[in-house]
N, C-alpha and C positions, 0 to 999 in steps of 0.2 A: 257371419261376423260375430265375434264375441263381444258382448255388451256387458256393462257393470253399472249396477245401481246402488247408491248408498241410501240408506234409510236411518234417520235418526229422530229420536223422541225424547222430550225432556218431562219428567214428573216432578211435581213439588209435593212435599209431605215430610212426616217424621221418618227420617232415615236411621234413626237410633233413639234409644231411651223409650219414654212413654209413647204409646201408639204405634211403635215400630212393628211391622208386619213382614219384615224381609222380603219385599216386593222385588221380583227379578224376571227377567225375560226367559221364557220356556224354550226358546230355540225354534219356535214355530212362527211363521208368517204367511200372510195371504196377500197376494197383489194382483192387479190386473194387468195382463200383458197381451201383446198380439202374438198369436201361437202360428208359426210357420208350418207346424206338422198337420193341423186340421184346417189351416189357412182361414182363420177366423180372427177378427180384431176384438180387443177388449175383453179377453176371457179371464175368469177367476183362476189363479194359479196357486197351488198349495205347496209350501216348501218347508222342510224339517231340517234342522241341523244334523249334520253327518251324513245326510242322503245325497247321493251322487246325481239324482235326477228329481224333478218334481212332477206334480200332477195337474194337468189342464182340465178344467171342468167340462170342456168341449161343449156343452150345451145341446148337443145333438142326442138323438135316440141311442147312439152307441154308448153313451156315458163318458166316463172320464178316460184319459189316456196319459201316458208318460210324455214328459217334454224335457228338452235340454236347458235346465235351470238348476241352480244350487246355491246354497248359502256359503259364500266362499269365505267370509270372516264375520266376526261378531265380538262385541265387548260391551261392558257397562261400567260406568263410573259413578261414584257417589261422593258428593261433597256437600257439607252443610245440610240443607233441606232439599236438595236436588239430585235425581237419579237420571242419568243419560244413558240411553240405550242406543247402540250403533250396530247396524248389520250391513254388510255388502253381498250383494246377490249377483252372480254371473248367469248370463243366459245367451243363448244362440239366437240370433236374429237375422232373417234374410227378407228382402223386399218381396211382397206378394200382394194380391188384390183378394180381399175378403170374398170367399165363395158365396156367401149369402147377401151381403149388402153392397157388394161392388164398390168397396172403398179401399184405398191403398193403406197397407200397414205402415206403422211408424215405429221407431225404436222404442220409445216410451208412449204409451197410449195417450189419446187426446185428453183424457182426465184421469190421470193416474190416482190410484187409491192404495192404501195398505192397511193391513190389520196386524197388530202385534199382539201375541198371547202372552199373558203375565201369570206367574204363579205367586203365592203368598203363604204365610204361615202365621195363624192366630194363636199367639201365646196363651191368651185367657182360656181359649177352649181347646188347645192342643190339635188344631185341625188345619190341614192344608186347603187352600182355595185357588180358584182360577178366575181370571177376568180378562178383558181385552180392551184395546184402544184402536181406533181407527181414524184415518185421515178425514173422513166425510161426516163426523159427528159435530154437532153444534157445541162449541166451547163456551165456557170451560166445563170439563166433565170431571165429576167426583167420583172417584173409585172407592167404594165402601166395602168393608169386610162383611161377608154373608153370614158369618158366625156370630160376631159380636156388635156389628153395625158401625164400627168406628171407621172414621175417615182414613184411609191407607195413603191416598195421594190424589193430586189434582193434575189433570192434563189441560193446561191453560192454552197451549198451542197445538195444532195439528202436527202429526209426524211429518218430517220433511222427506221429500223423495227427489233424489238428484241423479241424473245420469251422468257417470264419470267419463264414459268414452263411447 
């Protein structure tokens, strides 16, 4: 069964002028999903924009494997002092029982979390940077530039994860 999940995140900070660091979503996200391929629940899954498949962490000795998931859509909007990031992820899901913990799989894990990777550019030092936010961090989270130390943005609320179908 094809499932879709929408992930949204809001950041507050200087989106232009003094202190602007051109913060943007890098097109990578990490989410926990139940994987029907390795028949394990709550596994870390790595997705990249423009890739037709994702990578499941598997957690077994065999290591990672490909799984049927992709970033289907993404966008970002900026207004005033707010940057909104949005991604839609499609993935295949089917009922199964976890082969190790003997519990049923569900379309969206029992405690879903997501990590969004962000890029930035420090005009003061002419350097690019990278950071991330994730849903299981204690809020508020300040994102500082590793080059000049300036506050780039604040994540006041956890990214939202919503099963669409």
